[in-house]
N, C-alpha and C positions, 0 to 999 in steps of 0.2 A: 504493500500500500504506500510505502514511503515514496516510491518513484512517481506516484500520481500527483504529489504536491507540486513539484517544479512544473509538471505538465499543466496543471490547473492554473498556476501563476502565469505561465506563458500564454495560455488561452485568454485569461482575464485581461492581461496586459494588451494583447492583440485587439480584443474587443473594445477596450477603453480607447486605445489609439485610433481604432477605426471610427468610433463614435465621435471623438474630437475632430478627426479629419473631416468627417461628413458634415459636422456643424460649421466648419470653416468654409465649406463650399455648399451652401444651401440651395435647394431647388428654387426655380423661379415660380411665379404664379401661373405660368402657362407652359409647362414642360411638354416636350414631344412624348408620345406614348412609348412605353418600354417594349422592346422586342420580346415576345413570349419565350419561356424556357429558361429564364435565369434561375440559378440555384443560390442559396444563401452563401455569402462570402466569396465564392468563386465566380458567381455571375454566369456569363456565357463562355467562360474560358475553356471548358471541356469541349465545346463545339469547335474550338479553334485548334485544339491539340491534335497533331497528326502530321502527315506529310503536307508539302506545300500545294499539292493538288487538292487536298481536302480544304485547305484554307481558301483557295481560289473558288471552289464550289460554294463555300459558306458566304463569301463576299457577294457572289452573284445571287444567292438565295436572299440575302439581306437586302440587296438592291431591288430585287423584284417586289419584295413585300413592302418596301418603303414607298413605291409609287401609289399604292392604294391609300396611304395615310398622309398624303401631302408632301412626299419627297423628303421627310425628315423622321428619323426614328432614334430612340435612345437604346443603348445596350450597356452591358457591364463586363469589364475585364478585371477579374478579381474583385476587389472592393471599389474599383473606379467606375464611375458612370461616364460614358462617352456618347458622343452624338455622331450619327451618320447622315450625310446629306447627298441626295441625288437630284435635287431641284437646282437647275443652273442659276436662277436668280438668287436663291438663298446662298449658294456657294459664293457668288460674286460679292454678296453683302459681307460674308465672313472673311473672304480673301482680302478685302480692302479695309475692313474694320480691325482685324487682328493680324498683324504682320509677323508675329513671333511664331517660328516653327515649334512644334510640340517637342516635349522631352524625348519622345521616341527617336527623334533625329540625333540625339546624343549618342545613340548606338553607332552612328556613322562617323562621329567626330574623331575617334582615334585615327581614322583614315583621312577624312576631308577637312578636319579642323573647323576653321571659321570661313570656309569657302562660301560662295553665294548660296548654295543649296542648304547648308546646315548652320550658317552664321547667325548669331544673335542680331536683333534688329538694329542696334546702334552701329555695329560693325558693318552689317549688310548695307545700310543706307549710305555710309561713307564710301565703301569699296565699290558699290554698284555705280555711283557717279563717276568714280575714277576709271572703272573698267568699260563704261559705255563707249568711249571712243575706240576701244580695241575691237568693238563689234560694229563699227560704222560700215556703211555700204562701200566706201572707198577701200577699207582694209579687206572686206570680204571679197570684193571684186579682184583683188590681187591674188586670191587663192585659186582662181578659176583654172590656172595652169596645173596646179597640184591636183585638183579634182579631175581634170581630163587625163593626166598621166596615170593617176591611180585607177581610174575607171578602165583605161586601156589595159593596165596590168591585170585587173580583175577579169576582163574579157579573155586575156591570154591564159590566165590560170584556169579558167573554166573550160578551156578548149579540150583538156584531157578527159572531160566527162561527156563529151558529145557522143551520142549514140550508145552509151553504156548503161542506160537504164537509170533507176532512181539513185540519188546520192544526197548527201547532207550538204546543202548549199550554204547553211549557216556558218560552217567552218570557213568558207571563203569570204563571206561578207564580214565576219568578225575580224579576221586577220587583216583584210584590206582596210577596214574602217579604222583599226588601231594604227596601222601605218600612216593613214591619211591624217588622223588627229595628231600623231607624233610629229609629222612634218609641219603642220600648220600651227600647232600649239607650242612645240618644242624647237622646231627647226632642225630636227634630227631624223636621219633616214635609217630606219631599222629594217629595211627591206630584206637584207641578207642575214639578219639576226633572228632566224626563226625560233631558236630555242628561247631567246629572251621574250619574243612575242608569245610563245606557248605558255611560258611560265607566268607571264603577266596576266594573260587571259584566264588561265586556270585559277590564279590567286584572286582575281576580281570576281570570278564565279563563286568561289568558296566563301569569300568575305560577305557577299550578298546573302548567301545561305545562312551564315552565322547570325546576321541581323534578323532574319525572319525566324530562325530557330529561337533566338532570345526573346523576340516579341511573343511567340506562341507560348513560351514557358514563363508565365508571369512571375514565378519565383526568381527568375534571373534578371528581372528589371532592376533590382537593387544592385548597385556596384559592389556591395559587400559579398553577396552570394555569387555574382557573376565572376568575381576575381578568382574563385577557386574552381571554376567549371572547366570542363573540356572544351566548351565552346570558346572560352577566352584563350586557351592555348592554340586552338586553330586560328583564331583571329590574329594572334601575335605572329604566328608563322607567315600568314598571308601579308601582314603589314610590312614585314621585313622585305619581302619581294617587291611590293608596290612602292614603298618609300625609297628603297635602294635605287630603283630606276629613276624616279623623279629627282632625287637628291644628286645622283651622279650626273644627270643631264644638266641640272642647274649649275653645278660647279664647273662643268665643262664649258657651258655658255658664258659664264662669268670670266673664265680664263681666256676665252677667245676675244674678250673686249680689248680694245686699244684706247686708252684714256677713257673718255666718256662716249666714244663712238662705237656703236654695235654694227657688226657686219650684216648686210642684207643677204638673203638666200635666193638663189635662182630656182625657178620652178621646174626647170628641165625642159621648158618649151623652147623651140628654135628661135623665138622672138627675143629670148633673154629677159622676159618680164621678171621683175623682182618683187619680192614680198618680204614682210617682216613677220616672223612667228610671234604668237601672243607673248611668249616668254620675253622676247626682246623688248616689247612694248612695256611689260611690267618692270623689267630691269631699268629701262629709261625713266619710268616714273620713280623708281627707287632712287636713282641717281639725281634726277632733276628736282624732285619734290620731297625726297626723303620720306616717302609714305609707306613703303613696303619693306619688311625685312625678309631674310631668306625663308623663314618658316611660312610667312604669309604668301610669298610667291609660290612656294611648293604646294601649299593648300589650294590655291586657285588653279594651278596647273593640274593637280590631281583631280579637282572637280571638273575641269574642262575635258580631261582625258576620259573620265568615266561617263560624263554627260554627253560627250561628243562621239565616242566610238560605240558604246554598248547600245545606245538608243538608235542611232542611225543603222547599225548593223541589223538590229532586230526588225526595224521598220522595213528595210530592204528584203529581209528574209520573208516576212509576212506578205509583203507586196508581190514578190515574185511567185509565191505560192498561190495567192489569190488570182493573179493574172493567169497562172497555169491552170487554175480551176475554172476560169471564165474566158475562153478563147475569143469571144466577141469583144470583150473589153480590151484584151491584149491586142487584137487586130486594130481597134480604133486608136490605141496609143501608138502602135507602130506606124499607121498611116499618117498620123499627125507629125511624127518625127520625120517621116519621109518628105512630107510637105514642107516643113520648116527648113530642113537641110537639103531639100531638092535632090534627094537620093544620094548625096555625097557622104563620105566618111570623115568629114572635117571635124575639128574640135568644136565643142560647145563654147560659145562666148556669152557674155553677160546679156546681150540683147536677145539671144535665143530663149533664155530662160523664161521671160515673160510671155513668149509666144506659145509655150508648151502648156496650154490651158487644160487640156484633157489629162495630161500626165500629172499635173498638180492635183486635179480632181481624184485621180487614182490614188495618189499618196494620202490625201486627206481622208478618203473613204477607208483606206487600209488602216490608218491611225484610229479612225472612229471604230472600226470593227475590232481591232486588236490594240487597245490603248496601252502603250508600252509602260507608262507609269500609271497604273490603274487607281492608285490611292495616294492622296496627300493629306497631311495632318497639320492643324493649327492649334496653338494654345490660346484659349479664350482668356484675355486679360481684362475683360469687361462683360457684362450682360449684353447679349446681342439680340435685337428684335428682328425676327424673320417675318415672312408673310403671314404665317399661321401660328408660330410658336416663338417662345423666348428662350434662348440658351443661357445657361448660368456661367458666370465667370469662374475661372479656375479649372475648367474641365477641358477635355480634348475633343476637337471636332474633326472627324474624318470626312473628307470629300471623296466620294467614289466617282472618279472621273469616268471610269468604265460604265458606271450606272447612268451618268448624265448622257453618255454617248448612245445608250440604248433606251433612253426615256421615251415614253409613248409619243411625245411631241415630234419624234422623227418619223412617225407614221407607221402603218401596219407592216412595212417592210424594213423595220429598224434592225432586224437580225440578218438582213440580206446585203450582199455586196452590190452596190449600185452607184458607180462613179457619176452617172448622169445626173444624179440629184444635185450635184455641185455646180451644174452648168446654168442654173436659173434660180433666182431668189424665190420663185413660186414653188419650187420643189424642196426647199429647205425650211426648217423650223422658223417661225416668225419670232425668233429670239436670238439676239447676237451672242448670248452666253451659252448657247447649246453646244458649241464646239470648243473643247477644252484640251485639245491635243498637247498644248504647251502650257497648260494651266491658265489661270485668269488673274487679273489684278496686278498690282505693282510688283509682286514677286514672281511673275510668270517667267518662263525660261528666257534667258538672254540670248540663247543660241538658235532661236527659231529660224532666222534668215539663213544662217550658216547651214543648218540642217537641210532646208529645202534646196539650197543651191547644190550641196554635195549630192543629195539623193537624186535630184532630177538629172544631174550630169551622169551619175552612174547608171540610172535606168535607161537613159538615152543610148549609151554605148552598148549596154547589154541587149536591149530589145532590137536594135538594128542589126545585131549579129546572131541572136539566138531566138528560136521559138521554144516556149516553155510549156511543160505539162506537169500537172499536179492535182491534188484533191484536198482542199482545206477542210473538208468535212471529216477527215480522219484525224484531225488535230486533237491532241490531249495537252492541256495547258496547266501551268502552275504559276505561282507568284513567289519569286525570290526578290522582293523589293520591286523589281520590274517583272513584266509579263514574259514568261519564257515557255517554249514548247518542251514537252516531254517526249512525244512521239508523233508520227503521222505528218511530218512537215517536209519530207523529202520531195524533190522535183526531178524531172529529167529534161534534157535540153537537146535540140537538134539545130544544126547550122542553117541559117537562112541563106537562100540563094538570091543574088542581086540581079 
């Protein structure tokens, strides 16, 4: 019986702490309804425990049920009450009212620190202003040579798969996207360093998994319990690989400097067009304005690499699979490319990109169908009045971007791939907030224009060289922070005849 005493003390202490915590974050006078099935103390946590496929299914189930009750629902993770939003206007309200990312983003801070995705509001506001010029259209236009040369390399790499049946094309898009972002963000060519690429990609995959694993196991949310877990040991091993690359490149770039002048890199085009990688622009800011130290530069570069290569690679992977599944859409995209380029194989230039209207519609529809970042979270630092409900300060608000993209306002074909819907305002939802592929509000993705330029260039080169076959209905999906395929995503290709 003696052993029951400390257990009883522990339980009573936990319940007292929980009671005081709940009192510090009281409900509002108009709370969203609670999702059914919550258990005492653990809430809905048991429904989230399992593999990342189960988590993805739970997210979709929660999104579907939220539509019937006004696009907002409450749930519980352990003792914490959280909110889920699938209404686009309500998400826009939260996105602009509460700029602070939720504490769950702290799980990524050992890797990304105070970068734009994970940074606290005060740091984010200052750094976002400083970084905006690095994403100006003039800077992005200078990358077009890199986008073309990398797209041609991807076409060449894919040639070995012609006529050989189904293959994993994600392997190709991931490595190519990583090389592209390393060129534009770091000014370093890792084309011949396949081992480094493989190690980096594998480490990035694993560290995403550790974040989701920690989220699902609410007892690991505390830094104290997490410190002794196997998940932490896996994270530390991945961090060494990820940080070693960005640190070594940073030191190399600094050593290449002559005085305060940083060398410009050639894109590899015959015209000799030059560009400055993002890292050079950050180093110039550090020198001229003394605003960034080495750690901050590395954190921004790490954020750009993960945001620039993993998302673009996944969008290209899903888009190629969807085009392979819908030959009529693929043919329309191909004919548009033939018309814009007059049947030639010349490089894409900045003026071509705005003419590829249907190709952009294909990309947007792919992102809507398979939203690469399905969920974002904000910390509510105030009560927030929505259209039907009031959210309480101190709690977490999850916006299901994937749910917004399948909202009934998209029409009865919301679950179907239909790029034509983007060609006329009459076939789109009468709501500017319905498309959230790059999030909404002031903290939306800074790399939107970069992503579209890179992906449209890659698709142009691929589609005018290959005809694609696939079946997206075989897809099995999971969520490892980003939306990832488990199986059923292979394609086959055949060479086009000109």
